[in-house]
C-alpha positions, 0 to 999 in steps of 0.5 A: 500500500505504501508504494501505491500511495507514494506512486500516487503522490508522484503521478498526482492521482487521487486515491480511494482509501478504506480505513478504520475510523476510531472515532466512528468505530467502523470502516469508512471510504474517502476520496483523497489526494495523497500528500505525504508519508512520514511521521506527524510532526504534531503527534506524540506518536512519531510513527510513519503515517499516510497523510492525505487531503480528504475531499469528503470530510464531514469536518472543516479540517480536511487533512487526514493522517492514518497509521498503516494499521488503520488502512484497509486498502488504497485504490489509485484512481484515474482522476488527478489533483492539483496540489494548489487545490489544498497546499497553502503552507510552506512545504517540508515533505518527507517524500521528495516530489516534483510538484513545482511551487508546492514541492 
């Protein structure tokens, strides 16, 4: 899954991710843009995780960070995304990429 996720970062393909939501107590499916793979700088648990932009979030905050054990599946979609849709900060990615201004 990690390899597919990182390939989707490079190709700028959207992904459909199925994951176990601790908050909801069940599996959820979301359409996302893969953003990065690595630790969360703000979390106490520094384990690597999947960071993605959740297009279908029911909350204002659209960044979704999931530990690998929460992810059931990742399906790369045909549709692409533009990083400018969500990147509004100075980036410091763990996974190197060629996203132009947003790299």
